C-alpha positions in Angstrom: -9.9 -14.7 -9.5 -10.0 -18.3 -8.1 -12.4 -19.9 -5.7 -10.5 -19.5 -2.4 -12.6 -20.6 0.5 -13.5 -17.7 2.7 -11.8 -17.6 6.1 -13.7 -16.0 9.0 -12.2 -12.9 10.6 -11.0 -14.8 13.6 -9.1 -17.4 11.5 -7.7 -14.7 9.2 -5.8 -13.2 12.1 -3.6 -16.3 12.2 -3.1 -16.6 8.4 0.5 -16.6 7.2 1.7 -13.8 5.0 2.2 -16.4 2.3 -1.5 -17.3 2.3 -3.5 -20.2 3.8 -1.5 -22.8 1.9 2.0 -21.3 2.6 4.8 -23.8 2.9 6.5 -24.7 6.2 9.5 -22.6 5.2 7.5 -19.7 4.0 5.6 -19.5 7.3 8.9 -19.1 9.1 10.1 -16.3 6.8 7.8 -13.7 8.3 7.9 -11.5 11.4 5.8 -9.6 13.8 8.6 -7.1 14.3 7.4 -3.6 13.4 9.1 -1.3 11.0 10.4 1.9 12.4 7.6 3.7 10.6 5.0 1.8 12.8 6.7 2.3 16.1 5.7 4.9 18.7 9.1 4.7 20.4 11.0 5.8 17.3 11.8 9.4 16.7 10.1 11.2 13.8 13.6 12.1 12.5 14.3 8.4 11.9 10.8 7.8 10.3 11.3 10.7 8.0 14.6 9.1 6.8 12.8 6.0 5.8 10.1 8.1 4.0 12.8 10.1 2.3 14.3 6.8 1.0 11.0 5.7 -0.3 10.5 9.0 -2.1 14.0 8.9 -3.5 13.8 5.4 -4.8 10.3 6.0 -6.1 11.5 9.0 -8.1 14.6 7.1 -9.5 12.5 4.1 -10.6 9.6 6.2 -11.8 7.4 4.4 -9.3 5.3 7.4 -8.4 4.1 8.0 -12.0 3.8 4.3 -12.7 1.4 3.8 -9.7 -0.5 6.9 -10.6 -1.1 5.6 -14.1 -2.4 2.3 -12.8 -4.8 4.1 -10.4 -6.1 6.3 -13.2 -6.6 3.3 -15.5 -8.9 1.8 -12.8 -11.1 5.0 -12.9 -10.8 5.5 -16.7 -14.2 6.8 -18.0 -15.0 8.8 -14.9 -14.8 12.5 -15.7 -14.0 13.8 -12.2 -12.7 10.8 -10.2 -12.7 11.2 -6.4 -9.6 9.4 -5.1 -8.5 8.7 -1.5 -4.9 7.7 -0.9 -4.2 5.8 2.3 -0.8 5.5 3.8 0.5 8.2 1.6 3.8 8.9 3.5 5.4 11.6 1.2 2.3 12.1 -1.0 4.1 11.8 -4.3 1.5 9.3 -5.7 -1.3 11.8 -5.2 0.8 14.6 -6.7 1.3 12.5 -9.8 -2.4 11.7 -10.1 -3.2 15.4 -10.1 -0.5 16.2 -12.6 -1.8 13.5 -15.0 -5.5 14.1 -14.6 -6.9 17.6 -15.0 -10.2 17.1 -13.0 -9.3 14.4 -10.5 -9.6 15.3 -6.8 -7.6 13.6 -4.1 -7.7 13.2 -0.4 -4.1 12.3 0.6 -3.9 10.7 4.0 -1.7 8.9 6.4 -2.0 7.7 10.0 1.2 9.6 10.9 0.4 13.3 11.8 4.0 14.4 11.0 3.7 13.1 7.5 0.3 14.7 7.0 1.6 18.0 8.3 4.6 17.8 5.9 2.2 17.2 3.0 -0.1 20.0 4.1 2.8 22.4 4.3 4.1 21.6 0.8 2.9 22.2 -2.8 0.5 19.3 -2.6 -1.2 20.7 0.5 -1.8 24.0 -1.4 -3.2 22.3 -4.5 -6.9 23.3 -5.1 -7.9 19.7 -5.9 -6.2 18.1 -2.9 -6.6 17.9 0.8 -4.4 16.3 3.4 -5.9 14.4 6.3 -4.9 12.0 9.1 -6.9 8.8 8.4 -6.9 5.4 10.0 -7.5 2.9 7.2 -9.7 0.8 9.4 -12.0 3.7 10.5 -12.4 6.2 7.6 -14.7 9.1 8.5 -16.6 9.2 5.2 -20.0 8.0 3.9 -20.5 5.0 1.8 -19.3 5.4 -1.8 -17.7 8.8 -1.1 -14.8 7.9 -3.5 -14.6 6.3 -6.9 -11.2 4.8 -5.9 -9.3 4.2 -2.7 -5.6 3.4 -3.3 -2.9 2.0 -0.9 0.5 1.9 -2.6 3.6 0.2 -1.3 2.5 0.1 2.3 -0.3 -2.4 2.7 2.2 -5.0 4.1 2.5 -2.8 7.2 -0.9 -4.1 8.3 -1.2 -7.5 10.1 -3.9 -9.8 8.6 -6.8 -8.9 11.0 -6.2 -5.2 10.5 -5.6 -5.6 6.7 -9.0 -7.4 6.5 -10.7 -4.5 8.3 -9.0 -2.1 6.0 -10.3 -3.9 2.9 -13.8 -3.9 4.3 -13.6 -0.2 5.1 -12.0 0.9 1.9 -14.6 -0.9 -0.2 -17.3 0.7 1.9 -16.2 4.3 1.3 -14.9 3.6 -2.2 -16.3 1.8 -5.2 -12.9 0.1 -5.8 -9.9 -0.4 -3.6 -6.5 -0.6 -5.4 -3.5 -2.1 -3.6 0.0 -1.9 -5.2 2.5 -3.5 -2.9 5.7 -5.6 -2.6 5.1 -9.1 -4.0 6.1 -11.8 -1.5 9.3 -13.5 -2.7 10.7 -17.0 -2.2 12.4 -17.7 1.2 15.8 -17.7 -0.6 15.1 -14.3 -2.3 14.0 -12.9 1.0 17.1 -14.0 2.8 19.3 -12.4 0.1 17.5 -9.1 0.3 20.0 -7.4 2.7 22.9 -8.5 0.5 21.3 -7.1 -2.6 20.0 -3.9 -1.0 23.1 -2.8 0.9 25.2 -1.7 -2.1 22.2 0.2 -3.6 21.5 1.9 -0.3 25.2 2.9 0.2 25.3 4.3 -3.4 22.1 6.3 -3.2 21.5 7.4 0.4 23.2 9.5 3.0 25.1 7.3 5.5 22.7 8.1 8.4 19.8 6.8 6.3 21.3 3.4 5.5 20.6 1.4 8.8 17.0 2.5 9.2 16.2 1.9 5.6 17.8 -1.6 5.5 15.9 -2.4 8.7 12.5 -1.4 7.4 13.3 -2.8 3.9 14.1 -6.3 5.3 11.0 -6.3 7.6 8.9 -5.2 4.6 10.1 -8.2 2.6 9.2 -10.6 5.5 5.8 -9.0 5.9 4.8 -8.9 2.2 1.6 -10.7 1.2 1.3 -13.3 -1.5 -1.5 -13.2 -4.1 -3.4 -16.0 -2.3 -3.1 -14.1 1.0 -4.6 -11.0 -0.5 -7.4 -13.0 -2.0 -8.1 -14.6 1.4 -8.1 -11.2 3.1 -10.7 -10.0 0.6 -13.0 -13.0 1.0 -12.7 -12.7 4.8 -13.8 -9.0 4.5 -16.8 -10.1 2.4 -17.3 -13.6 1.0 -18.8 -12.0 -2.1 -15.8 -9.7 -2.6 -14.5 -9.4 -6.2 -10.7 -9.7 -6.3 -9.0 -8.9 -9.5 -5.2 -9.3 -9.9 -3.9 -6.9 -12.5 -0.6 -7.2 -14.4 2.1 -5.3 -12.4 3.9 -2.7 -14.5 7.5 -3.3 -15.3 9.9 -1.1 -13.4 13.2 -1.1 -11.6 13.1 -2.3 -8.0 11.5 -5.2 -6.1 8.7 -7.1 -7.8 5.2 -5.7 -7.0 1.7 -7.0 -6.9 -1.4 -5.1 -8.1 -4.9 -6.1 -7.0 -8.4 -4.4 -7.1 -11.1 -5.2 -4.6 -14.7 -4.3 -5.1 -18.1 -5.3 -3.6 -20.3 -7.7 -5.6 -22.9 -4.9 -6.1 -20.4 -2.5 -7.6 -20.9 -1.9 -11.3 -18.1 -3.2 -13.5 -17.3 0.3 -14.8 -17.8 3.9 -13.5 
């Protein structure tokens, strides 16, 4: 990608979600407020409603399969790809990867023990080519190059810039490539209109008790989404020689997304 000047890790902590050159208005359309999924004072019951919403919308929009195919394209040519999914939530992405690839192995992980326990107790947890594990994206207990691909889908925006930078450094240590598929940062006007656009969809598709927490987390996600320039700056801060490749985002229903692959300079172009 471009030639963004690398920010040091101290400076990156203050970077706006819209990137180093974000406008005055864009800088004000962000928040440090946490989503329910990230709060220790919120009951697991509420968090699981949000995860249920993500699962339902992902199924209706074919998002799970779409993201799985993007991940498998990144490891095309590797006979038995080893894949680590971070921030898995419901685990449907890993399940689709296994369904689409006959020899892939996946470690499906999340920081939330309840989500990991739910995955382990289900069909995915019983799959012979899968294992479920609690993993902090900034401290992965694995040797260098343990995986051919690390993937973080639709949840990277949960991480503030300093933590996101550490996650990129760690993911590209344990994996040859790090794929992020996430919400694309929208214009300030589009972000302001998010609740108006999302409310009727939520009312039509979700149980009433799910609507408030899902709108809450959805709007905060829109405010916390990263721009392409922000993601590139995070990669350069993790390693000035980091390769950052923006991929075309697949067409699908739902909010616009962004797709980026990070890899160390010494990683071969293929395989």
